[in-house]
Jmol script that loads the backbone (N, CA, C; Angstrom):
load data "model"
ATOM      1  N   MET A   1      -1.044   5.497  20.072  1.00  0.00           N
ATOM      2  CA  MET A   1      -0.459   5.792  18.858  1.00  0.00           C
ATOM      3  C   MET A   1      -0.770   7.297  19.089  1.00  0.00           C
ATOM      4  N   GLN A   2       0.412   7.788  18.660  1.00  0.00           N
ATOM      5  CA  GLN A   2       0.670   9.729  18.550  1.00  0.00           C
ATOM      6  C   GLN A   2       0.703  10.109  17.645  1.00  0.00           C
ATOM      7  N   VAL A   3       0.232  11.534  17.990  1.00  0.00           N
ATOM      8  CA  VAL A   3      -0.102  12.193  16.444  1.00  0.00           C
ATOM      9  C   VAL A   3       0.252  13.525  16.999  1.00  0.00           C
ATOM     10  N   LEU A   4       0.913  13.787  16.659  1.00  0.00           N
ATOM     11  CA  LEU A   4       1.793  15.585  16.816  1.00  0.00           C
ATOM     12  C   LEU A   4       0.947  16.729  16.575  1.00  0.00           C
ATOM     13  N   VAL A   5       0.271  17.852  17.353  1.00  0.00           N
ATOM     14  CA  VAL A   5      -0.394  18.723  17.001  1.00  0.00           C
ATOM     15  C   VAL A   5       0.680  19.978  16.496  1.00  0.00           C
ATOM     16  N   ARG A   6       0.473  20.395  15.186  1.00  0.00           N
ATOM     17  CA  ARG A   6       1.796  21.839  14.879  1.00  0.00           C
ATOM     18  C   ARG A   6       0.735  23.151  15.063  1.00  0.00           C
ATOM     19  N   ASP A   7       0.698  23.929  15.749  1.00  0.00           N
ATOM     20  CA  ASP A   7       0.506  25.329  15.343  1.00  0.00           C
ATOM     21  C   ASP A   7      -1.175  25.346  15.675  1.00  0.00           C
ATOM     22  N   ASN A   8      -1.276  24.429  16.636  1.00  0.00           N
ATOM     23  CA  ASN A   8      -2.745  24.388  17.205  1.00  0.00           C
ATOM     24  C   ASN A   8      -3.648  23.701  15.724  1.00  0.00           C
ATOM     25  N   ASN A   9      -3.325  23.161  14.989  1.00  0.00           N
ATOM     26  CA  ASN A   9      -3.969  22.806  13.783  1.00  0.00           C
ATOM     27  C   ASN A   9      -4.282  21.543  13.989  1.00  0.00           C
ATOM     28  N   ILE A  10      -5.860  21.623  14.677  1.00  0.00           N
ATOM     29  CA  ILE A  10      -6.203  20.245  14.966  1.00  0.00           C
ATOM     30  C   ILE A  10      -6.593  19.289  13.932  1.00  0.00           C
ATOM     31  N   ASP A  11      -7.177  20.092  13.088  1.00  0.00           N
ATOM     32  CA  ASP A  11      -7.950  19.347  11.564  1.00  0.00           C
ATOM     33  C   ASP A  11      -7.283  18.734  11.676  1.00  0.00           C
ATOM     34  N   GLN A  12      -5.711  19.083  10.942  1.00  0.00           N
ATOM     35  CA  GLN A  12      -4.793  18.457  10.252  1.00  0.00           C
ATOM     36  C   GLN A  12      -4.271  17.020  10.965  1.00  0.00           C
ATOM     37  N   ALA A  13      -4.329  17.350  12.488  1.00  0.00           N
ATOM     38  CA  ALA A  13      -3.850  15.951  13.352  1.00  0.00           C
ATOM     39  C   ALA A  13      -4.944  15.519  13.200  1.00  0.00           C
ATOM     40  N   LEU A  14      -6.039  15.619  13.253  1.00  0.00           N
ATOM     41  CA  LEU A  14      -7.465  14.614  12.996  1.00  0.00           C
ATOM     42  C   LEU A  14      -6.842  13.714  11.702  1.00  0.00           C
ATOM     43  N   ARG A  15      -6.507  14.611  10.580  1.00  0.00           N
ATOM     44  CA  ARG A  15      -6.709  13.722   9.467  1.00  0.00           C
ATOM     45  C   ARG A  15      -5.389  12.877   9.253  1.00  0.00           C
ATOM     46  N   VAL A  16      -4.679  13.567   9.969  1.00  0.00           N
ATOM     47  CA  VAL A  16      -3.295  12.645  10.348  1.00  0.00           C
ATOM     48  C   VAL A  16      -3.903  10.816  11.136  1.00  0.00           C
ATOM     49  N   LEU A  17      -4.738  11.464  11.947  1.00  0.00           N
ATOM     50  CA  LEU A  17      -4.778  10.266  13.143  1.00  0.00           C
ATOM     51  C   LEU A  17      -5.801   9.050  12.488  1.00  0.00           C
ATOM     52  N   LYS A  18      -6.540   9.854  11.444  1.00  0.00           N
ATOM     53  CA  LYS A  18      -7.570   8.886  10.810  1.00  0.00           C
ATOM     54  C   LYS A  18      -6.822   8.037   9.545  1.00  0.00           C
ATOM     55  N   LYS A  19      -5.897   8.823   8.969  1.00  0.00           N
ATOM     56  CA  LYS A  19      -4.979   7.809   8.028  1.00  0.00           C
ATOM     57  C   LYS A  19      -4.463   6.439   8.600  1.00  0.00           C
ATOM     58  N   ARG A  20      -3.976   7.193  10.326  1.00  0.00           N
ATOM     59  CA  ARG A  20      -2.872   5.932  10.481  1.00  0.00           C
ATOM     60  C   ARG A  20      -4.117   5.165  10.875  1.00  0.00           C
ATOM     61  N   LEU A  21      -5.007   5.400  11.651  1.00  0.00           N
ATOM     62  CA  LEU A  21      -5.926   4.042  11.954  1.00  0.00           C
ATOM     63  C   LEU A  21      -6.526   3.279  10.617  1.00  0.00           C
ATOM     64  N   GLN A  22      -6.978   4.041   9.261  1.00  0.00           N
ATOM     65  CA  GLN A  22      -7.048   3.283   8.652  1.00  0.00           C
ATOM     66  C   GLN A  22      -6.213   2.257   8.286  1.00  0.00           C
ATOM     67  N   ARG A  23      -5.026   2.442   7.983  1.00  0.00           N
ATOM     68  CA  ARG A  23      -3.586   2.192   7.653  1.00  0.00           C
ATOM     69  C   ARG A  23      -3.457   0.694   8.619  1.00  0.00           C
ATOM     70  N   GLU A  24      -3.614   1.001   9.924  1.00  0.00           N
ATOM     71  CA  GLU A  24      -3.261   0.018  10.479  1.00  0.00           C
ATOM     72  C   GLU A  24      -4.786  -1.078  11.040  1.00  0.00           C
ATOM     73  N   GLY A  25      -5.814  -0.711  10.416  1.00  0.00           N
ATOM     74  CA  GLY A  25      -7.168  -1.795  10.521  1.00  0.00           C
ATOM     75  C   GLY A  25      -8.108  -1.612  11.530  1.00  0.00           C
ATOM     76  N   VAL A  26      -7.700  -0.482  12.086  1.00  0.00           N
ATOM     77  CA  VAL A  26      -8.892  -0.474  13.340  1.00  0.00           C
ATOM     78  C   VAL A  26     -10.314  -0.229  13.470  1.00  0.00           C
ATOM     79  N   PHE A  27     -10.133   0.415  12.061  1.00  0.00           N
ATOM     80  CA  PHE A  27     -11.891   0.767  11.358  1.00  0.00           C
ATOM     81  C   PHE A  27     -12.325  -0.587  11.156  1.00  0.00           C
ATOM     82  N   ARG A  28     -11.961  -1.321  10.330  1.00  0.00           N
ATOM     83  CA  ARG A  28     -12.445  -2.494   9.848  1.00  0.00           C
ATOM     84  C   ARG A  28     -12.106  -3.523  11.260  1.00  0.00           C
ATOM     85  N   GLU A  29     -11.429  -3.608  11.823  1.00  0.00           N
ATOM     86  CA  GLU A  29     -11.920  -4.699  13.108  1.00  0.00           C
ATOM     87  C   GLU A  29     -12.847  -4.202  13.829  1.00  0.00           C
ATOM     88  N   MET A  30     -13.208  -2.552  14.515  1.00  0.00           N
ATOM     89  CA  MET A  30     -14.321  -2.369  14.950  1.00  0.00           C
ATOM     90  C   MET A  30     -15.427  -3.149  14.700  1.00  0.00           C
ATOM     91  N   LYS A  31     -15.469  -2.447  13.604  1.00  0.00           N
ATOM     92  CA  LYS A  31     -16.766  -2.860  12.482  1.00  0.00           C
ATOM     93  C   LYS A  31     -16.982  -4.699  12.666  1.00  0.00           C
ATOM     94  N   ARG A  32     -15.888  -5.322  12.465  1.00  0.00           N
ATOM     95  CA  ARG A  32     -15.637  -6.753  12.480  1.00  0.00           C
ATOM     96  C   ARG A  32     -16.251  -7.322  13.859  1.00  0.00           C
ATOM     97  N   ARG A  33     -15.899  -6.062  14.916  1.00  0.00           N
ATOM     98  CA  ARG A  33     -16.556  -7.039  16.244  1.00  0.00           C
ATOM     99  C   ARG A  33     -17.987  -6.415  16.924  1.00  0.00           C
ATOM    100  N   ARG A  34     -18.271  -5.642  15.925  1.00  0.00           N
ATOM    101  CA  ARG A  34     -19.765  -5.054  16.361  1.00  0.00           C
ATOM    102  C   ARG A  34     -20.695  -5.945  16.514  1.00  0.00           C
ATOM    103  N   SER A  35     -20.405  -6.963  15.928  1.00  0.00           N
ATOM    104  CA  SER A  35     -21.790  -8.445  15.967  1.00  0.00           C
ATOM    105  C   SER A  35     -21.059  -9.942  16.547  1.00  0.00           C
ATOM    106  N   PHE A  36     -21.467 -10.835  16.747  1.00  0.00           N
ATOM    107  CA  PHE A  36     -20.708 -11.994  16.474  1.00  0.00           C
ATOM    108  C   PHE A  36     -20.504 -12.663  15.207  1.00  0.00           C
ATOM    109  N   GLU A  37     -19.184 -13.274  15.321  1.00  0.00           N
ATOM    110  CA  GLU A  37     -19.035 -13.774  14.316  1.00  0.00           C
ATOM    111  C   GLU A  37     -19.062 -15.464  14.536  1.00  0.00           C
ATOM    112  N   LYS A  38     -19.900 -16.441  13.696  1.00  0.00           N
ATOM    113  CA  LYS A  38     -19.498 -17.587  13.969  1.00  0.00           C
ATOM    114  C   LYS A  38     -18.096 -18.348  13.287  1.00  0.00           C
ATOM    115  N   PRO A  39     -18.291 -19.073  13.934  1.00  0.00           N
ATOM    116  CA  PRO A  39     -16.452 -19.994  13.748  1.00  0.00           C
ATOM    117  C   PRO A  39     -16.809 -20.058  12.328  1.00  0.00           C
ATOM    118  N   SER A  40     -17.613 -20.694  11.672  1.00  0.00           N
ATOM    119  CA  SER A  40     -17.350 -21.161  10.358  1.00  0.00           C
ATOM    120  C   SER A  40     -17.115 -19.540   9.422  1.00  0.00           C
ATOM    121  N   GLU A  41     -17.584 -18.421  10.058  1.00  0.00           N
ATOM    122  CA  GLU A  41     -17.558 -17.315   9.252  1.00  0.00           C
ATOM    123  C   GLU A  41     -15.999 -16.676   9.419  1.00  0.00           C
ATOM    124  N   LYS A  42     -15.543 -17.174  10.397  1.00  0.00           N
ATOM    125  CA  LYS A  42     -14.204 -16.623  10.968  1.00  0.00           C
ATOM    126  C   LYS A  42     -13.338 -17.246  10.309  1.00  0.00           C
ATOM    127  N   ARG A  43     -13.630 -18.777  10.041  1.00  0.00           N
ATOM    128  CA  ARG A  43     -12.697 -19.751   9.444  1.00  0.00           C
ATOM    129  C   ARG A  43     -12.780 -19.115   7.682  1.00  0.00           C
ATOM    130  N   ILE A  44     -13.841 -18.989   7.265  1.00  0.00           N
ATOM    131  CA  ILE A  44     -13.817 -18.688   5.973  1.00  0.00           C
ATOM    132  C   ILE A  44     -13.165 -17.257   5.674  1.00  0.00           C
ATOM    133  N   ARG A  45     -13.011 -15.980   6.562  1.00  0.00           N
ATOM    134  CA  ARG A  45     -12.911 -14.987   6.323  1.00  0.00           C
ATOM    135  C   ARG A  45     -11.445 -15.064   6.349  1.00  0.00           C
ATOM    136  N   GLU A  46     -10.611 -15.786   6.970  1.00  0.00           N
ATOM    137  CA  GLU A  46      -9.510 -15.772   7.532  1.00  0.00           C
ATOM    138  C   GLU A  46      -8.673 -16.559   6.459  1.00  0.00           C
ATOM    139  N   LYS A  47      -9.229 -17.876   5.549  1.00  0.00           N
ATOM    140  CA  LYS A  47      -9.109 -18.162   4.506  1.00  0.00           C
ATOM    141  C   LYS A  47      -8.595 -17.185   3.416  1.00  0.00           C
ATOM    142  N   ALA A  48      -9.614 -16.302   3.406  1.00  0.00           N
ATOM    143  CA  ALA A  48     -10.327 -15.253   2.091  1.00  0.00           C
ATOM    144  C   ALA A  48      -8.611 -14.534   2.093  1.00  0.00           C
ATOM    145  N   GLU A  49      -8.515 -13.952   3.635  1.00  0.00           N
ATOM    146  CA  GLU A  49      -7.303 -13.179   3.962  1.00  0.00           C
ATOM    147  C   GLU A  49      -6.356 -13.597   3.621  1.00  0.00           C
ATOM    148  N   ALA A  50      -5.832 -14.771   3.536  1.00  0.00           N
ATOM    149  CA  ALA A  50      -4.476 -15.628   3.589  1.00  0.00           C
ATOM    150  C   ALA A  50      -4.923 -15.573   1.973  1.00  0.00           C
ATOM    151  N   VAL A  51      -5.624 -16.364   1.526  1.00  0.00           N
ATOM    152  CA  VAL A  51      -5.634 -16.087  -0.290  1.00  0.00           C
ATOM    153  C   VAL A  51      -5.140 -14.887  -0.660  1.00  0.00           C
ATOM    154  N   ARG A  52      -5.995 -13.539  -0.306  1.00  0.00           N
ATOM    155  CA  ARG A  52      -5.195 -12.223  -0.980  1.00  0.00           C
ATOM    156  C   ARG A  52      -4.073 -12.011  -0.783  1.00  0.00           C
ATOM    157  N   ARG A  53      -3.704 -12.343   0.701  1.00  0.00           N
ATOM    158  CA  ARG A  53      -2.074 -12.336   0.991  1.00  0.00           C
ATOM    159  C   ARG A  53      -1.297 -13.014  -0.256  1.00  0.00           C
ATOM    160  N   ALA A  54      -1.445 -14.582  -0.192  1.00  0.00           N
ATOM    161  CA  ALA A  54      -0.384 -15.035  -1.361  1.00  0.00           C
ATOM    162  C   ALA A  54      -0.972 -14.240  -2.456  1.00  0.00           C
ATOM    163  N   ARG A  55      -1.886 -14.406  -2.902  1.00  0.00           N
ATOM    164  CA  ARG A  55      -1.663 -13.710  -4.083  1.00  0.00           C
ATOM    165  C   ARG A  55      -0.834 -12.063  -4.495  1.00  0.00           C
ATOM    166  N   LYS A  56      -1.066 -11.251  -3.589  1.00  0.00           N
ATOM    167  CA  LYS A  56      -0.605  -9.929  -3.468  1.00  0.00           C
ATOM    168  C   LYS A  56       1.165 -10.312  -3.381  1.00  0.00           C
ATOM    169  N   LEU A  57       1.723 -11.188  -2.679  1.00  0.00           N
ATOM    170  CA  LEU A  57       2.773 -11.810  -2.862  1.00  0.00           C
ATOM    171  C   LEU A  57       3.057 -12.202  -3.399  1.00  0.00           C
ATOM    172  N   ALA A  58       2.592 -12.979  -4.516  1.00  0.00           N
ATOM    173  CA  ALA A  58       3.143 -13.880  -5.807  1.00  0.00           C
ATOM    174  C   ALA A  58       3.096 -12.501  -6.975  1.00  0.00           C
ATOM    175  N   ARG A  59       1.998 -11.819  -6.698  1.00  0.00           N
ATOM    176  CA  ARG A  59       2.307 -10.458  -8.108  1.00  0.00           C
ATOM    177  C   ARG A  59       3.173  -9.690  -7.634  1.00  0.00           C
ATOM    178  N   LYS A  60       3.595  -9.783  -6.623  1.00  0.00           N
ATOM    179  CA  LYS A  60       4.968  -9.155  -6.139  1.00  0.00           C
ATOM    180  C   LYS A  60       5.864  -9.641  -7.024  1.00  0.00           C
ATOM    181  N   GLN A  61       6.073 -10.507  -6.387  1.00  0.00           N
ATOM    182  CA  GLN A  61       7.321 -11.521  -6.682  1.00  0.00           C
ATOM    183  C   GLN A  61       7.581 -11.601  -8.157  1.00  0.00           C
ATOM    184  N   ALA A  62       6.058 -11.554  -8.873  1.00  0.00           N
ATOM    185  CA  ALA A  62       6.376 -11.774 -10.547  1.00  0.00           C
ATOM    186  C   ALA A  62       7.010 -10.213 -11.245  1.00  0.00           C
ATOM    187  N   ILE A  63       6.677  -9.808 -10.421  1.00  0.00           N
ATOM    188  CA  ILE A  63       6.835  -7.810 -11.127  1.00  0.00           C
ATOM    189  C   ILE A  63       8.342  -7.565 -10.541  1.00  0.00           C
ATOM    190  N   ARG A  64       8.836  -8.060  -9.357  1.00  0.00           N
ATOM    191  CA  ARG A  64       9.962  -8.225  -9.282  1.00  0.00           C
ATOM    192  C   ARG A  64      11.261  -9.349 -10.319  1.00  0.00           C
ATOM    193  N   GLU A  65      10.207 -10.106 -10.820  1.00  0.00           N
ATOM    194  CA  GLU A  65      11.533 -10.814 -11.519  1.00  0.00           C
ATOM    195  C   GLU A  65      10.976 -10.778 -13.017  1.00  0.00           C
ATOM    196  N   GLY A  66      10.162  -9.996 -13.226  1.00  0.00           N
ATOM    197  CA  GLY A  66       9.853  -9.128 -14.967  1.00  0.00           C
ATOM    198  C   GLY A  66       8.653 -10.060 -15.464  1.00  0.00           C
ATOM    199  N   LEU A  67       8.165 -10.775 -14.588  1.00  0.00           N
ATOM    200  CA  LEU A  67       7.198 -11.470 -15.681  1.00  0.00           C
ATOM    201  C   LEU A  67       6.184 -11.252 -15.954  1.00  0.00           C
ATOM    202  N   ILE A  68       5.674 -10.086 -15.046  1.00  0.00           N
ATOM    203  CA  ILE A  68       4.317  -8.807 -15.494  1.00  0.00           C
ATOM    204  C   ILE A  68       4.792  -7.837 -15.263  1.00  0.00           C
ATOM    205  N   ALA A  69       4.667  -7.284 -16.376  1.00  0.00           N
ATOM    206  CA  ALA A  69       4.885  -5.925 -16.088  1.00  0.00           C
ATOM    207  C   ALA A  69       4.120  -4.857 -14.821  1.00  0.00           C
ATOM    208  N   ALA A  70       4.900  -3.905 -14.328  1.00  0.00           N
ATOM    209  CA  ALA A  70       4.268  -3.301 -13.048  1.00  0.00           C
ATOM    210  C   ALA A  70       3.327  -2.468 -13.445  1.00  0.00           C
ATOM    211  N   PRO A  71       2.167  -2.293 -12.233  1.00  0.00           N
ATOM    212  CA  PRO A  71       0.911  -0.918 -13.115  1.00  0.00           C
ATOM    213  C   PRO A  71       1.757  -0.033 -13.229  1.00  0.00           C
ATOM    214  N   PRO A  72       1.161   1.039 -13.825  1.00  0.00           N
ATOM    215  CA  PRO A  72       1.477   2.509 -14.001  1.00  0.00           C
ATOM    216  C   PRO A  72       1.700   3.242 -13.562  1.00  0.00           C
ATOM    217  N   ARG A  73       2.762   4.272 -13.188  1.00  0.00           N
ATOM    218  CA  ARG A  73       2.389   4.970 -11.679  1.00  0.00           C
ATOM    219  C   ARG A  73       1.873   6.280 -12.220  1.00  0.00           C
ATOM    220  N   LYS A  74       1.080   6.791 -11.248  1.00  0.00           N
ATOM    221  CA  LYS A  74       0.693   7.917 -11.160  1.00  0.00           C
ATOM    222  C   LYS A  74       1.198   9.377 -11.253  1.00  0.00           C
ATOM    223  N   PRO A  75       0.896  10.146 -11.797  1.00  0.00           N
ATOM    224  CA  PRO A  75       2.151  11.159 -12.205  1.00  0.00           C
ATOM    225  C   PRO A  75       1.949  11.778 -10.837  1.00  0.00           C
ATOM    226  N   LYS A  76       2.875  12.562 -10.182  1.00  0.00           N
ATOM    227  CA  LYS A  76       2.905  13.588  -9.054  1.00  0.00           C
ATOM    228  C   LYS A  76       1.774  14.647  -9.461  1.00  0.00           C
ATOM    229  N   LEU A  77       1.148  15.429  -8.321  1.00  0.00           N
ATOM    230  CA  LEU A  77       0.846  16.309  -8.407  1.00  0.00           C
ATOM    231  C   LEU A  77       1.271  17.649  -8.092  1.00  0.00           C
ATOM    232  N   ALA A  78       1.324  18.857  -8.581  1.00  0.00           N
ATOM    233  CA  ALA A  78       1.973  20.397  -8.399  1.00  0.00           C
ATOM    234  C   ALA A  78       1.609  20.523  -6.739  1.00  0.00           C
ATOM    235  N   PRO A  79       2.954  21.321  -6.507  1.00  0.00           N
ATOM    236  CA  PRO A  79       2.570  21.620  -5.369  1.00  0.00           C
ATOM    237  C   PRO A  79       1.326  22.413  -4.849  1.00  0.00           C
ATOM    238  N   ARG A  80       0.910  22.508  -4.050  1.00  0.00           N
ATOM    239  CA  ARG A  80      -0.070  23.010  -3.238  1.00  0.00           C
ATOM    240  C   ARG A  80       0.006  24.513  -3.249  1.00  0.00           C
ATOM    241  N   ALA A  81      -0.789  25.705  -2.953  1.00  0.00           N
ATOM    242  CA  ALA A  81      -1.005  26.888  -3.451  1.00  0.00           C
ATOM    243  C   ALA A  81       0.018  27.118  -2.030  1.00  0.00           C
ATOM    244  N   THR A  82       0.533  28.547  -2.120  1.00  0.00           N
ATOM    245  CA  THR A  82       1.022  29.156  -0.826  1.00  0.00           C
ATOM    246  C   THR A  82      -0.044  29.464   0.008  1.00  0.00           C
ATOM    247  N   ALA A  83       0.132  29.926   0.955  1.00  0.00           N
ATOM    248  CA  ALA A  83      -0.537  30.696   2.386  1.00  0.00           C
ATOM    249  C   ALA A  83      -1.240  32.180   1.728  1.00  0.00           C
ATOM    250  N   ALA A  84      -0.720  32.742   0.878  1.00  0.00           N
ATOM    251  CA  ALA A  84      -1.537  34.111   0.062  1.00  0.00           C
ATOM    252  C   ALA A  84      -2.668  33.650  -0.539  1.00  0.00           C
ATOM    253  N   GLY A  85      -3.077  32.272  -1.126  1.00  0.00           N
ATOM    254  CA  GLY A  85      -3.798  32.246  -1.876  1.00  0.00           C
ATOM    255  C   GLY A  85      -3.315  32.289  -2.962  1.00  0.00           C
ATOM    256  N   GLN A  86      -2.511  32.197  -3.326  1.00  0.00           N
ATOM    257  CA  GLN A  86      -1.499  32.215  -5.070  1.00  0.00           C
ATOM    258  C   GLN A  86      -1.419  31.078  -5.419  1.00  0.00           C
ATOM    259  N   SER A  87      -1.648  30.296  -6.719  1.00  0.00           N
ATOM    260  CA  SER A  87      -0.763  28.981  -7.216  1.00  0.00           C
ATOM    261  C   SER A  87       0.797  29.544  -7.116  1.00  0.00           C
ATOM    262  N   PRO A  88       1.396  28.533  -6.513  1.00  0.00           N
ATOM    263  CA  PRO A  88       2.894  28.541  -7.163  1.00  0.00           C
ATOM    264  C   PRO A  88       3.491  28.582  -8.172  1.00  0.00           C
ATOM    265  N   THR A  89       2.620  28.518  -9.330  1.00  0.00           N
ATOM    266  CA  THR A  89       2.989  28.977 -10.277  1.00  0.00           C
ATOM    267  C   THR A  89       2.758  30.373 -11.264  1.00  0.00           C
ATOM    268  N   ARG A  90       2.549  31.183 -10.741  1.00  0.00           N
ATOM    269  CA  ARG A  90       1.019  32.480 -11.468  1.00  0.00           C
ATOM    270  C   ARG A  90       1.864  33.477 -10.076  1.00  0.00           C
ATOM    271  N   THR A  91       2.632  34.655 -10.338  1.00  0.00           N
ATOM    272  CA  THR A  91       3.019  35.519  -9.753  1.00  0.00           C
ATOM    273  C   THR A  91       2.090  36.837  -9.351  1.00  0.00           C
ATOM    274  N   ASN A  92       1.433  36.843 -10.499  1.00  0.00           N
ATOM    275  CA  ASN A  92       0.678  38.043 -10.518  1.00  0.00           C
ATOM    276  C   ASN A  92      -0.615  37.991  -9.837  1.00  0.00           C
ATOM    277  N   GLY A  93      -1.091  37.037  -9.497  1.00  0.00           N
ATOM    278  CA  GLY A  93      -1.970  37.107  -8.449  1.00  0.00           C
ATOM    279  C   GLY A  93      -3.342  36.989  -9.708  1.00  0.00           C
ATOM    280  N   ALA A  94      -3.427  36.557 -10.697  1.00  0.00           N
ATOM    281  CA  ALA A  94      -4.194  36.198 -11.815  1.00  0.00           C
ATOM    282  C   ALA A  94      -5.300  34.903 -11.695  1.00  0.00           C
ATOM    283  N   PRO A  95      -6.584  34.799 -11.416  1.00  0.00           N
ATOM    284  CA  PRO A  95      -7.156  33.355 -11.264  1.00  0.00           C
ATOM    285  C   PRO A  95      -6.479  32.634 -12.398  1.00  0.00           C
ATOM    286  N   GLU A  96      -6.383  31.200 -12.449  1.00  0.00           N
ATOM    287  CA  GLU A  96      -6.056  30.408 -13.070  1.00  0.00           C
ATOM    288  C   GLU A  96      -7.566  30.066 -14.230  1.00  0.00           C
ATOM    289  N   ARG A  97      -7.488  30.028 -15.624  1.00  0.00           N
ATOM    290  CA  ARG A  97      -8.890  29.242 -16.165  1.00  0.00           C
ATOM    291  C   ARG A  97      -8.541  27.901 -16.507  1.00  0.00           C
TER     292      ARG A  97
END
end "model"
wireframe off; spacefill off
backbone 0.3
color backbone group
């Protein structure tokens, strides 16, 4: 996995790396491998994961077919403040209340 560091901004690169590792399931895998997992526990876990995947797939299919309503979308946030520390909507530099 590769993350580009722009303008020596290591904090942002670390955040991006952590997010990618989280999405790939690396942390979950590391936690699982810390101790021995009995074969019976492994079967139970894998079966539960398969059920979860099947339910998710069925839910998405039902939404596509219009059988159930799609969950409400979250509204998009306003753009972040500019580098000068001002809000992009305020031009006079007055603090927001």
